[in-house]
Gaussian input, Z-matrix of N, CA and C with variables (Angstrom, degrees):
# hf/3-21g

backbone

0 1
 N
 C     1     B1
 C     2     B2     1     A1
 N     3     B3     2     A2     1     D1
 C     4     B4     3     A3     2     D2
 C     5     B5     4     A4     3     D3
 N     6     B6     5     A5     4     D4
 C     7     B7     6     A6     5     D5
 C     8     B8     7     A7     6     D6
 N     9     B9     8     A8     7     D7
 C    10    B10     9     A9     8     D8
 C    11    B11    10    A10     9     D9
 N    12    B12    11    A11    10    D10
 C    13    B13    12    A12    11    D11
 C    14    B14    13    A13    12    D12
 N    15    B15    14    A14    13    D13
 C    16    B16    15    A15    14    D14
 C    17    B17    16    A16    15    D15
 N    18    B18    17    A17    16    D16
 C    19    B19    18    A18    17    D17
 C    20    B20    19    A19    18    D18
 N    21    B21    20    A20    19    D19
 C    22    B22    21    A21    20    D20
 C    23    B23    22    A22    21    D21
 N    24    B24    23    A23    22    D22
 C    25    B25    24    A24    23    D23
 C    26    B26    25    A25    24    D24
 N    27    B27    26    A26    25    D25
 C    28    B28    27    A27    26    D26
 C    29    B29    28    A28    27    D27
 N    30    B30    29    A29    28    D28
 C    31    B31    30    A30    29    D29
 C    32    B32    31    A31    30    D30
 N    33    B33    32    A32    31    D31
 C    34    B34    33    A33    32    D32
 C    35    B35    34    A34    33    D33
 N    36    B36    35    A35    34    D34
 C    37    B37    36    A36    35    D35
 C    38    B38    37    A37    36    D36
 N    39    B39    38    A38    37    D37
 C    40    B40    39    A39    38    D38
 C    41    B41    40    A40    39    D39
 N    42    B42    41    A41    40    D40
 C    43    B43    42    A42    41    D41
 C    44    B44    43    A43    42    D42
 N    45    B45    44    A44    43    D43
 C    46    B46    45    A45    44    D44
 C    47    B47    46    A46    45    D45
 N    48    B48    47    A47    46    D46
 C    49    B49    48    A48    47    D47
 C    50    B50    49    A49    48    D48
 N    51    B51    50    A50    49    D49
 C    52    B52    51    A51    50    D50
 C    53    B53    52    A52    51    D51
 N    54    B54    53    A53    52    D52
 C    55    B55    54    A54    53    D53
 C    56    B56    55    A55    54    D54
 N    57    B57    56    A56    55    D55
 C    58    B58    57    A57    56    D56
 C    59    B59    58    A58    57    D57
 N    60    B60    59    A59    58    D58
 C    61    B61    60    A60    59    D59
 C    62    B62    61    A61    60    D60
 N    63    B63    62    A62    61    D61
 C    64    B64    63    A63    62    D62
 C    65    B65    64    A64    63    D63
 N    66    B66    65    A65    64    D64
 C    67    B67    66    A66    65    D65
 C    68    B68    67    A67    66    D66
 N    69    B69    68    A68    67    D67
 C    70    B70    69    A69    68    D68
 C    71    B71    70    A70    69    D69
 N    72    B72    71    A71    70    D70
 C    73    B73    72    A72    71    D71
 C    74    B74    73    A73    72    D72
 N    75    B75    74    A74    73    D73
 C    76    B76    75    A75    74    D74
 C    77    B77    76    A76    75    D75
 N    78    B78    77    A77    76    D76
 C    79    B79    78    A78    77    D77
 C    80    B80    79    A79    78    D78
 N    81    B81    80    A80    79    D79
 C    82    B82    81    A81    80    D80
 C    83    B83    82    A82    81    D81
 N    84    B84    83    A83    82    D82
 C    85    B85    84    A84    83    D83
 C    86    B86    85    A85    84    D84
 N    87    B87    86    A86    85    D85
 C    88    B88    87    A87    86    D86
 C    89    B89    88    A88    87    D87
 N    90    B90    89    A89    88    D88
 C    91    B91    90    A90    89    D89
 C    92    B92    91    A91    90    D90
 N    93    B93    92    A92    91    D91
 C    94    B94    93    A93    92    D92
 C    95    B95    94    A94    93    D93
 N    96    B96    95    A95    94    D94
 C    97    B97    96    A96    95    D95
 C    98    B98    97    A97    96    D96
 N    99    B99    98    A98    97    D97
 C   100   B100    99    A99    98    D98
 C   101   B101   100   A100    99    D99
 N   102   B102   101   A101   100   D100
 C   103   B103   102   A102   101   D101
 C   104   B104   103   A103   102   D102
 N   105   B105   104   A104   103   D103
 C   106   B106   105   A105   104   D104
 C   107   B107   106   A106   105   D105
 N   108   B108   107   A107   106   D106
 C   109   B109   108   A108   107   D107
 C   110   B110   109   A109   108   D108
 N   111   B111   110   A110   109   D109
 C   112   B112   111   A111   110   D110
 C   113   B113   112   A112   111   D111
 N   114   B114   113   A113   112   D112
 C   115   B115   114   A114   113   D113
 C   116   B116   115   A115   114   D114
 N   117   B117   116   A116   115   D115
 C   118   B118   117   A117   116   D116
 C   119   B119   118   A118   117   D117
 N   120   B120   119   A119   118   D118
 C   121   B121   120   A120   119   D119
 C   122   B122   121   A121   120   D120
 N   123   B123   122   A122   121   D121
 C   124   B124   123   A123   122   D122
 C   125   B125   124   A124   123   D123
 N   126   B126   125   A125   124   D124
 C   127   B127   126   A126   125   D125
 C   128   B128   127   A127   126   D126
 N   129   B129   128   A128   127   D127
 C   130   B130   129   A129   128   D128
 C   131   B131   130   A130   129   D129
 N   132   B132   131   A131   130   D130
 C   133   B133   132   A132   131   D131
 C   134   B134   133   A133   132   D132
 N   135   B135   134   A134   133   D133
 C   136   B136   135   A135   134   D134
 C   137   B137   136   A136   135   D135
 N   138   B138   137   A137   136   D136
 C   139   B139   138   A138   137   D137
 C   140   B140   139   A139   138   D138
 N   141   B141   140   A140   139   D139
 C   142   B142   141   A141   140   D140
 C   143   B143   142   A142   141   D141
 N   144   B144   143   A143   142   D142
 C   145   B145   144   A144   143   D143
 C   146   B146   145   A145   144   D144
 N   147   B147   146   A146   145   D145
 C   148   B148   147   A147   146   D146
 C   149   B149   148   A148   147   D147
 N   150   B150   149   A149   148   D148
 C   151   B151   150   A150   149   D149
 C   152   B152   151   A151   150   D150
 N   153   B153   152   A152   151   D151
 C   154   B154   153   A153   152   D152
 C   155   B155   154   A154   153   D153
 N   156   B156   155   A155   154   D154
 C   157   B157   156   A156   155   D155
 C   158   B158   157   A157   156   D156
 N   159   B159   158   A158   157   D157
 C   160   B160   159   A159   158   D158
 C   161   B161   160   A160   159   D159
 N   162   B162   161   A161   160   D160
 C   163   B163   162   A162   161   D161
 C   164   B164   163   A163   162   D162
 N   165   B165   164   A164   163   D163
 C   166   B166   165   A165   164   D164
 C   167   B167   166   A166   165   D165
 N   168   B168   167   A167   166   D166
 C   169   B169   168   A168   167   D167
 C   170   B170   169   A169   168   D168
 N   171   B171   170   A170   169   D169
 C   172   B172   171   A171   170   D170
 C   173   B173   172   A172   171   D171
 N   174   B174   173   A173   172   D172
 C   175   B175   174   A174   173   D173
 C   176   B176   175   A175   174   D174
 N   177   B177   176   A176   175   D175
 C   178   B178   177   A177   176   D176
 C   179   B179   178   A178   177   D177
 N   180   B180   179   A179   178   D178
 C   181   B181   180   A180   179   D179
 C   182   B182   181   A181   180   D180
 N   183   B183   182   A182   181   D181
 C   184   B184   183   A183   182   D182
 C   185   B185   184   A184   183   D183
 N   186   B186   185   A185   184   D184
 C   187   B187   186   A186   185   D185
 C   188   B188   187   A187   186   D186
 N   189   B189   188   A188   187   D187
 C   190   B190   189   A189   188   D188
 C   191   B191   190   A190   189   D189
 N   192   B192   191   A191   190   D190
 C   193   B193   192   A192   191   D191
 C   194   B194   193   A193   192   D192
 N   195   B195   194   A194   193   D193
 C   196   B196   195   A195   194   D194
 C   197   B197   196   A196   195   D195
 N   198   B198   197   A197   196   D196
 C   199   B199   198   A198   197   D197
 C   200   B200   199   A199   198   D198
 N   201   B201   200   A200   199   D199
 C   202   B202   201   A201   200   D200
 C   203   B203   202   A202   201   D201
 N   204   B204   203   A203   202   D202
 C   205   B205   204   A204   203   D203
 C   206   B206   205   A205   204   D204
 N   207   B207   206   A206   205   D205
 C   208   B208   207   A207   206   D206
 C   209   B209   208   A208   207   D207
 N   210   B210   209   A209   208   D208
 C   211   B211   210   A210   209   D209
 C   212   B212   211   A211   210   D210
 N   213   B213   212   A212   211   D211
 C   214   B214   213   A213   212   D212
 C   215   B215   214   A214   213   D213
 N   216   B216   215   A215   214   D214
 C   217   B217   216   A216   215   D215
 C   218   B218   217   A217   216   D216
 N   219   B219   218   A218   217   D217
 C   220   B220   219   A219   218   D218
 C   221   B221   220   A220   219   D219
 N   222   B222   221   A221   220   D220
 C   223   B223   222   A222   221   D221
 C   224   B224   223   A223   222   D222
 N   225   B225   224   A224   223   D223
 C   226   B226   225   A225   224   D224
 C   227   B227   226   A226   225   D225
 N   228   B228   227   A227   226   D226
 C   229   B229   228   A228   227   D227
 C   230   B230   229   A229   228   D228
 N   231   B231   230   A230   229   D229
 C   232   B232   231   A231   230   D230
 C   233   B233   232   A232   231   D231
 N   234   B234   233   A233   232   D232
 C   235   B235   234   A234   233   D233
 C   236   B236   235   A235   234   D234
 N   237   B237   236   A236   235   D235
 C   238   B238   237   A237   236   D236
 C   239   B239   238   A238   237   D237
 N   240   B240   239   A239   238   D238
 C   241   B241   240   A240   239   D239
 C   242   B242   241   A241   240   D240
 N   243   B243   242   A242   241   D241
 C   244   B244   243   A243   242   D242
 C   245   B245   244   A244   243   D243
 N   246   B246   245   A245   244   D244
 C   247   B247   246   A246   245   D245
 C   248   B248   247   A247   246   D246
 N   249   B249   248   A248   247   D247
 C   250   B250   249   A249   248   D248
 C   251   B251   250   A250   249   D249
 N   252   B252   251   A251   250   D250
 C   253   B253   252   A252   251   D251
 C   254   B254   253   A253   252   D252
 N   255   B255   254   A254   253   D253
 C   256   B256   255   A255   254   D254
 C   257   B257   256   A256   255   D255
 N   258   B258   257   A257   256   D256
 C   259   B259   258   A258   257   D257
 C   260   B260   259   A259   258   D258
 N   261   B261   260   A260   259   D259
 C   262   B262   261   A261   260   D260
 C   263   B263   262   A262   261   D261
 N   264   B264   263   A263   262   D262
 C   265   B265   264   A264   263   D263
 C   266   B266   265   A265   264   D264
 N   267   B267   266   A266   265   D265
 C   268   B268   267   A267   266   D266
 C   269   B269   268   A268   267   D267
 N   270   B270   269   A269   268   D268
 C   271   B271   270   A270   269   D269
 C   272   B272   271   A271   270   D270
 N   273   B273   272   A272   271   D271
 C   274   B274   273   A273   272   D272
 C   275   B275   274   A274   273   D273
 N   276   B276   275   A275   274   D274
 C   277   B277   276   A276   275   D275
 C   278   B278   277   A277   276   D276
 N   279   B279   278   A278   277   D277
 C   280   B280   279   A279   278   D278
 C   281   B281   280   A280   279   D279
 N   282   B282   281   A281   280   D280
 C   283   B283   282   A282   281   D281
 C   284   B284   283   A283   282   D282
 N   285   B285   284   A284   283   D283
 C   286   B286   285   A285   284   D284
 C   287   B287   286   A286   285   D285
 N   288   B288   287   A287   286   D286
 C   289   B289   288   A288   287   D287
 C   290   B290   289   A289   288   D288
 N   291   B291   290   A290   289   D289
 C   292   B292   291   A291   290   D290
 C   293   B293   292   A292   291   D291
 N   294   B294   293   A293   292   D292
 C   295   B295   294   A294   293   D293
 C   296   B296   295   A295   294   D294
 N   297   B297   296   A296   295   D295
 C   298   B298   297   A297   296   D296
 C   299   B299   298   A298   297   D297
 N   300   B300   299   A299   298   D298
 C   301   B301   300   A300   299   D299
 C   302   B302   301   A301   300   D300
 N   303   B303   302   A302   301   D301
 C   304   B304   303   A303   302   D302
 C   305   B305   304   A304   303   D303
 N   306   B306   305   A305   304   D304
 C   307   B307   306   A306   305   D305
 C   308   B308   307   A307   306   D306

   B1=1.3972
   B2=1.4963
   B3=1.3057
   B4=1.4253
   B5=1.5514
   B6=1.3135
   B7=1.4576
   B8=1.4927
   B9=1.3214
   B10=1.4311
   B11=1.4816
   B12=1.3781
   B13=1.4296
   B14=1.5451
   B15=1.3160
   B16=1.4173
   B17=1.5421
   B18=1.4010
   B19=1.4097
   B20=1.5665
   B21=1.2935
   B22=1.4194
   B23=1.5244
   B24=1.2636
   B25=1.5011
   B26=1.5304
   B27=1.3405
   B28=1.4701
   B29=1.5538
   B30=1.2730
   B31=1.4779
   B32=1.5359
   B33=1.3218
   B34=1.4982
   B35=1.5103
   B36=1.2885
   B37=1.4310
   B38=1.4822
   B39=1.3080
   B40=1.4677
   B41=1.5477
   B42=1.3464
   B43=1.5280
   B44=1.5253
   B45=1.3166
   B46=1.4539
   B47=1.5388
   B48=1.3491
   B49=1.4639
   B50=1.5508
   B51=1.3374
   B52=1.4660
   B53=1.4302
   B54=1.2731
   B55=1.5523
   B56=1.5112
   B57=1.2986
   B58=1.4929
   B59=1.4984
   B60=1.2987
   B61=1.4559
   B62=1.5513
   B63=1.3588
   B64=1.4164
   B65=1.5464
   B66=1.3550
   B67=1.4118
   B68=1.4967
   B69=1.2696
   B70=1.4312
   B71=1.5403
   B72=1.3465
   B73=1.4375
   B74=1.5295
   B75=1.3102
   B76=1.4924
   B77=1.4998
   B78=1.3785
   B79=1.4240
   B80=1.6059
   B81=1.3361
   B82=1.4706
   B83=1.5309
   B84=1.3471
   B85=1.4299
   B86=1.5105
   B87=1.3150
   B88=1.4795
   B89=1.5305
   B90=1.3098
   B91=1.4761
   B92=1.4922
   B93=1.3427
   B94=1.4378
   B95=1.5966
   B96=1.3049
   B97=1.4497
   B98=1.5135
   B99=1.4081
   B100=1.4120
   B101=1.5305
   B102=1.3097
   B103=1.4854
   B104=1.5244
   B105=1.3144
   B106=1.4734
   B107=1.5822
   B108=1.3307
   B109=1.4473
   B110=1.5560
   B111=1.3156
   B112=1.4577
   B113=1.5603
   B114=1.3670
   B115=1.4432
   B116=1.5232
   B117=1.2586
   B118=1.4332
   B119=1.5419
   B120=1.3141
   B121=1.4589
   B122=1.5133
   B123=1.3451
   B124=1.4916
   B125=1.5543
   B126=1.3072
   B127=1.4579
   B128=1.5209
   B129=1.3564
   B130=1.5091
   B131=1.4941
   B132=1.3581
   B133=1.4028
   B134=1.5367
   B135=1.3639
   B136=1.4567
   B137=1.5444
   B138=1.3374
   B139=1.4803
   B140=1.5166
   B141=1.3445
   B142=1.4475
   B143=1.5654
   B144=1.3585
   B145=1.4691
   B146=1.5952
   B147=1.2766
   B148=1.4901
   B149=1.5166
   B150=1.3815
   B151=1.5102
   B152=1.5859
   B153=1.2780
   B154=1.4717
   B155=1.4490
   B156=1.3824
   B157=1.4652
   B158=1.5711
   B159=1.3424
   B160=1.4175
   B161=1.5475
   B162=1.2689
   B163=1.4944
   B164=1.4961
   B165=1.4618
   B166=1.3820
   B167=1.5242
   B168=1.3294
   B169=1.4590
   B170=1.5305
   B171=1.2956
   B172=1.4590
   B173=1.5373
   B174=1.2809
   B175=1.4912
   B176=1.5012
   B177=1.3466
   B178=1.5264
   B179=1.5258
   B180=1.2781
   B181=1.5326
   B182=1.5452
   B183=1.3531
   B184=1.4536
   B185=1.5497
   B186=1.2513
   B187=1.4768
   B188=1.5406
   B189=1.3698
   B190=1.4578
   B191=1.5186
   B192=1.2993
   B193=1.5013
   B194=1.5120
   B195=1.3728
   B196=1.4383
   B197=1.5260
   B198=1.3664
   B199=1.5289
   B200=1.5541
   B201=1.3098
   B202=1.4594
   B203=1.4910
   B204=1.2956
   B205=1.4567
   B206=1.5382
   B207=1.2781
   B208=1.5120
   B209=1.5251
   B210=1.2102
   B211=1.4887
   B212=1.5014
   B213=1.2814
   B214=1.4949
   B215=1.4518
   B216=1.3299
   B217=1.4877
   B218=1.5173
   B219=1.2831
   B220=1.4727
   B221=1.5797
   B222=1.3196
   B223=1.5034
   B224=1.5224
   B225=1.3800
   B226=1.4524
   B227=1.5367
   B228=1.3263
   B229=1.4707
   B230=1.4493
   B231=1.3353
   B232=1.4983
   B233=1.5048
   B234=1.3350
   B235=1.4759
   B236=1.5331
   B237=1.2831
   B238=1.4879
   B239=1.5324
   B240=1.3508
   B241=1.4912
   B242=1.4988
   B243=1.3077
   B244=1.4596
   B245=1.5227
   B246=1.3156
   B247=1.4875
   B248=1.4908
   B249=1.2958
   B250=1.4385
   B251=1.5559
   B252=1.3159
   B253=1.4522
   B254=1.5105
   B255=1.3151
   B256=1.4904
   B257=1.5570
   B258=1.3577
   B259=1.4148
   B260=1.5066
   B261=1.3407
   B262=1.4419
   B263=1.5568
   B264=1.3558
   B265=1.4256
   B266=1.5069
   B267=1.3144
   B268=1.4747
   B269=1.5069
   B270=1.3160
   B271=1.4577
   B272=1.5396
   B273=1.3410
   B274=1.4641
   B275=1.5001
   B276=1.3040
   B277=1.4799
   B278=1.5463
   B279=1.3224
   B280=1.4996
   B281=1.5128
   B282=1.3095
   B283=1.4545
   B284=1.5515
   B285=1.3364
   B286=1.4624
   B287=1.6050
   B288=1.3873
   B289=1.4827
   B290=1.5927
   B291=1.2782
   B292=1.4406
   B293=1.4441
   B294=1.3508
   B295=1.4668
   B296=1.5259
   B297=1.3285
   B298=1.5008
   B299=1.4867
   B300=1.3276
   B301=1.4918
   B302=1.5022
   B303=1.3452
   B304=1.4586
   B305=1.4886
   B306=1.3339
   B307=1.4893
   B308=1.4504
   A1=111.22
   A2=118.14
   A3=118.82
   A4=114.13
   A5=114.45
   A6=121.81
   A7=107.95
   A8=121.21
   A9=122.95
   A10=111.93
   A11=117.08
   A12=119.98
   A13=108.16
   A14=120.75
   A15=124.97
   A16=111.37
   A17=114.28
   A18=117.87
   A19=110.64
   A20=122.72
   A21=126.27
   A22=107.21
   A23=115.68
   A24=123.39
   A25=109.99
   A26=115.27
   A27=118.59
   A28=112.11
   A29=117.35
   A30=122.04
   A31=108.85
   A32=119.61
   A33=120.77
   A34=109.51
   A35=120.39
   A36=124.47
   A37=114.08
   A38=112.62
   A39=117.50
   A40=117.06
   A41=111.82
   A42=117.44
   A43=113.95
   A44=117.48
   A45=119.60
   A46=108.80
   A47=117.31
   A48=122.89
   A49=106.15
   A50=119.61
   A51=127.58
   A52=112.21
   A53=119.79
   A54=121.39
   A55=110.41
   A56=118.48
   A57=123.96
   A58=109.34
   A59=118.19
   A60=123.08
   A61=104.03
   A62=115.00
   A63=118.59
   A64=109.93
   A65=116.83
   A66=123.04
   A67=110.04
   A68=119.28
   A69=125.14
   A70=110.94
   A71=118.24
   A72=120.73
   A73=117.18
   A74=113.81
   A75=120.72
   A76=110.13
   A77=119.06
   A78=120.47
   A79=116.66
   A80=111.82
   A81=115.91
   A82=111.16
   A83=115.88
   A84=121.01
   A85=108.37
   A86=115.73
   A87=118.86
   A88=111.61
   A89=116.97
   A90=118.75
   A91=111.81
   A92=114.48
   A93=122.31
   A94=107.47
   A95=115.88
   A96=120.47
   A97=113.97
   A98=113.50
   A99=118.17
   A100=112.52
   A101=113.97
   A102=118.93
   A103=111.63
   A104=116.64
   A105=119.87
   A106=109.35
   A107=117.76
   A108=121.84
   A109=109.88
   A110=118.34
   A111=121.28
   A112=110.67
   A113=116.50
   A114=120.80
   A115=107.56
   A116=119.10
   A117=125.59
   A118=107.70
   A119=119.29
   A120=124.28
   A121=112.47
   A122=116.35
   A123=117.78
   A124=109.54
   A125=113.37
   A126=121.46
   A127=112.18
   A128=117.19
   A129=119.62
   A130=115.35
   A131=117.43
   A132=123.19
   A133=109.62
   A134=116.84
   A135=120.91
   A136=102.51
   A137=112.39
   A138=118.33
   A139=104.07
   A140=115.71
   A141=121.28
   A142=109.35
   A143=112.66
   A144=117.10
   A145=102.70
   A146=114.69
   A147=118.03
   A148=114.38
   A149=117.98
   A150=118.89
   A151=110.20
   A152=121.07
   A153=119.14
   A154=115.83
   A155=116.29
   A156=119.20
   A157=106.32
   A158=119.93
   A159=120.79
   A160=113.00
   A161=117.77
   A162=121.39
   A163=112.00
   A164=117.87
   A165=119.49
   A166=118.71
   A167=119.30
   A168=121.15
   A169=111.71
   A170=116.01
   A171=119.52
   A172=109.30
   A173=118.18
   A174=122.01
   A175=107.28
   A176=116.83
   A177=119.47
   A178=111.40
   A179=117.39
   A180=119.40
   A181=109.03
   A182=116.52
   A183=118.47
   A184=109.11
   A185=118.66
   A186=123.32
   A187=111.00
   A188=115.91
   A189=119.97
   A190=108.63
   A191=117.85
   A192=117.63
   A193=112.21
   A194=116.40
   A195=118.04
   A196=119.64
   A197=111.28
   A198=115.60
   A199=111.96
   A200=118.39
   A201=118.98
   A202=111.28
   A203=119.59
   A204=120.57
   A205=112.45
   A206=117.03
   A207=122.17
   A208=108.09
   A209=120.33
   A210=119.45
   A211=111.06
   A212=114.13
   A213=121.92
   A214=110.52
   A215=117.04
   A216=125.73
   A217=110.04
   A218=111.03
   A219=119.55
   A220=103.21
   A221=112.79
   A222=117.51
   A223=107.64
   A224=109.12
   A225=119.22
   A226=110.63
   A227=114.36
   A228=120.52
   A229=107.29
   A230=117.61
   A231=121.91
   A232=113.16
   A233=115.81
   A234=122.54
   A235=112.84
   A236=119.18
   A237=121.62
   A238=105.18
   A239=113.64
   A240=121.14
   A241=107.83
   A242=117.03
   A243=122.35
   A244=113.96
   A245=117.20
   A246=122.90
   A247=114.38
   A248=115.52
   A249=123.15
   A250=112.69
   A251=116.33
   A252=120.20
   A253=113.52
   A254=116.37
   A255=117.55
   A256=113.93
   A257=113.68
   A258=117.37
   A259=114.13
   A260=118.07
   A261=122.39
   A262=109.62
   A263=117.11
   A264=121.98
   A265=107.50
   A266=119.40
   A267=122.26
   A268=109.16
   A269=118.79
   A270=121.82
   A271=113.11
   A272=112.72
   A273=120.29
   A274=110.35
   A275=117.18
   A276=121.87
   A277=111.56
   A278=121.15
   A279=119.05
   A280=110.87
   A281=120.92
   A282=122.96
   A283=113.92
   A284=115.94
   A285=118.14
   A286=115.19
   A287=110.28
   A288=113.34
   A289=111.55
   A290=114.71
   A291=116.65
   A292=115.37
   A293=116.39
   A294=121.36
   A295=107.95
   A296=120.87
   A297=121.90
   A298=110.74
   A299=117.29
   A300=119.94
   A301=109.63
   A302=120.56
   A303=126.43
   A304=113.78
   A305=118.90
   A306=119.15
   A307=110.88
   D1=124.67
   D2=-178.50
   D3=-76.68
   D4=149.09
   D5=177.75
   D6=-61.21
   D7=-36.39
   D8=179.50
   D9=-57.58
   D10=-47.63
   D11=-174.63
   D12=-69.76
   D13=-44.25
   D14=178.48
   D15=-54.32
   D16=-50.30
   D17=-178.60
   D18=-67.85
   D19=-34.06
   D20=176.17
   D21=-59.60
   D22=-58.64
   D23=-172.89
   D24=-60.24
   D25=-50.70
   D26=-179.35
   D27=-65.50
   D28=-36.85
   D29=176.68
   D30=-63.28
   D31=-40.81
   D32=177.58
   D33=-68.21
   D34=-43.20
   D35=-178.77
   D36=-59.53
   D37=-40.24
   D38=-178.68
   D39=-94.42
   D40=-7.20
   D41=-173.40
   D42=-79.40
   D43=-24.85
   D44=-177.21
   D45=-135.83
   D46=164.71
   D47=-178.96
   D48=-64.35
   D49=-39.22
   D50=-177.85
   D51=-122.56
   D52=124.71
   D53=175.88
   D54=-126.73
   D55=126.46
   D56=179.28
   D57=-120.23
   D58=119.95
   D59=168.81
   D60=-91.58
   D61=129.24
   D62=-163.61
   D63=-148.55
   D64=166.58
   D65=163.18
   D66=-129.12
   D67=140.42
   D68=-170.61
   D69=-60.45
   D70=-35.49
   D71=-175.66
   D72=-94.22
   D73=8.33
   D74=-175.54
   D75=-88.95
   D76=121.40
   D77=179.62
   D78=-63.95
   D79=-31.90
   D80=178.98
   D81=-75.40
   D82=-26.97
   D83=173.76
   D84=-65.50
   D85=-45.13
   D86=178.72
   D87=-61.86
   D88=-37.25
   D89=175.00
   D90=-54.19
   D91=-49.56
   D92=-172.96
   D93=-66.18
   D94=-47.84
   D95=179.05
   D96=-58.73
   D97=-42.42
   D98=178.26
   D99=-61.20
   D100=-46.08
   D101=178.42
   D102=-59.22
   D103=-41.83
   D104=-177.13
   D105=-74.42
   D106=-24.42
   D107=-179.56
   D108=-65.08
   D109=-15.50
   D110=-177.29
   D111=-77.14
   D112=-5.42
   D113=-176.03
   D114=-116.77
   D115=144.38
   D116=-177.01
   D117=-81.14
   D118=75.05
   D119=-172.68
   D120=-85.79
   D121=-28.50
   D122=176.84
   D123=53.30
   D124=-127.05
   D125=-176.34
   D126=-78.39
   D127=-0.10
   D128=-178.59
   D129=-84.05
   D130=2.93
   D131=-177.10
   D132=-123.09
   D133=142.60
   D134=173.15
   D135=-131.47
   D136=135.49
   D137=177.23
   D138=-124.30
   D139=118.08
   D140=176.72
   D141=-103.76
   D142=111.35
   D143=178.22
   D144=-86.85
   D145=116.40
   D146=-168.16
   D147=-96.92
   D148=-10.64
   D149=-169.40
   D150=-60.94
   D151=-27.81
   D152=177.92
   D153=-98.11
   D154=5.84
   D155=-176.43
   D156=-84.01
   D157=129.57
   D158=178.51
   D159=-62.93
   D160=-13.69
   D161=178.82
   D162=-99.66
   D163=10.04
   D164=-176.50
   D165=-48.70
   D166=-46.84
   D167=179.26
   D168=-62.81
   D169=-40.91
   D170=179.79
   D171=-68.54
   D172=-37.40
   D173=177.62
   D174=-60.65
   D175=-50.63
   D176=-179.68
   D177=-63.92
   D178=-37.48
   D179=176.39
   D180=-61.36
   D181=-43.22
   D182=-177.52
   D183=-69.95
   D184=-41.24
   D185=174.98
   D186=-53.69
   D187=-41.18
   D188=-179.86
   D189=-68.51
   D190=-35.84
   D191=-178.79
   D192=-67.23
   D193=-28.24
   D194=179.09
   D195=-101.23
   D196=-16.13
   D197=-179.54
   D198=-118.37
   D199=-15.66
   D200=-176.31
   D201=91.79
   D202=-7.45
   D203=-179.32
   D204=-137.23
   D205=148.18
   D206=-176.24
   D207=-105.42
   D208=-14.20
   D209=-177.52
   D210=-75.89
   D211=161.38
   D212=173.21
   D213=-111.89
   D214=153.01
   D215=7.93
   D216=-82.47
   D217=156.09
   D218=167.62
   D219=-118.76
   D220=118.33
   D221=-175.75
   D222=-113.40
   D223=133.39
   D224=178.84
   D225=-123.78
   D226=136.62
   D227=176.14
   D228=-120.53
   D229=123.18
   D230=-178.34
   D231=49.77
   D232=40.14
   D233=175.81
   D234=84.86
   D235=-5.23
   D236=-174.48
   D237=-105.75
   D238=135.66
   D239=177.88
   D240=-76.79
   D241=126.59
   D242=-178.66
   D243=-108.45
   D244=-15.06
   D245=177.89
   D246=134.12
   D247=-158.81
   D248=179.52
   D249=-106.65
   D250=-149.53
   D251=-175.72
   D252=-70.41
   D253=-44.90
   D254=179.79
   D255=-64.80
   D256=-41.33
   D257=177.21
   D258=-65.09
   D259=-41.34
   D260=-179.07
   D261=-66.20
   D262=-36.75
   D263=179.53
   D264=-68.56
   D265=-44.73
   D266=-179.37
   D267=-64.01
   D268=-45.04
   D269=177.05
   D270=-54.31
   D271=-40.12
   D272=177.90
   D273=-64.45
   D274=-47.92
   D275=-177.57
   D276=-67.57
   D277=-33.59
   D278=-178.98
   D279=-94.35
   D280=4.38
   D281=173.90
   D282=89.24
   D283=-6.07
   D284=-179.10
   D285=-67.68
   D286=-32.07
   D287=-179.43
   D288=-66.02
   D289=-36.51
   D290=172.10
   D291=-60.70
   D292=-43.92
   D293=178.20
   D294=-61.69
   D295=-46.71
   D296=178.88
   D297=-57.64
   D298=-40.80
   D299=-174.82
   D300=-76.53
   D301=-28.21
   D302=-179.44
   D303=-79.25
   D304=-19.25
   D305=-173.43
   D306=-69.14

């Protein structure tokens, strides 16, 4: 794992309140982004669409090493991994996402 990839991913995760690693064509990524769109996050969210990034495979490998999964989306709130698209959508529906964002 290159230091460049680790620094990139860790910088993204800690750089904003909400970080989403995504692909534009992924339906589960759309679920996560739609759930998060219900909150006025403004500059507090960063979405990195990785499909055109030459480091995509390495980014996904690093995400697997820290989250246990390589698939996208990988959603982080305040540096903590909360899950993918289905989890983010479920947290929105049951009110947990709002609590996580308000903490």
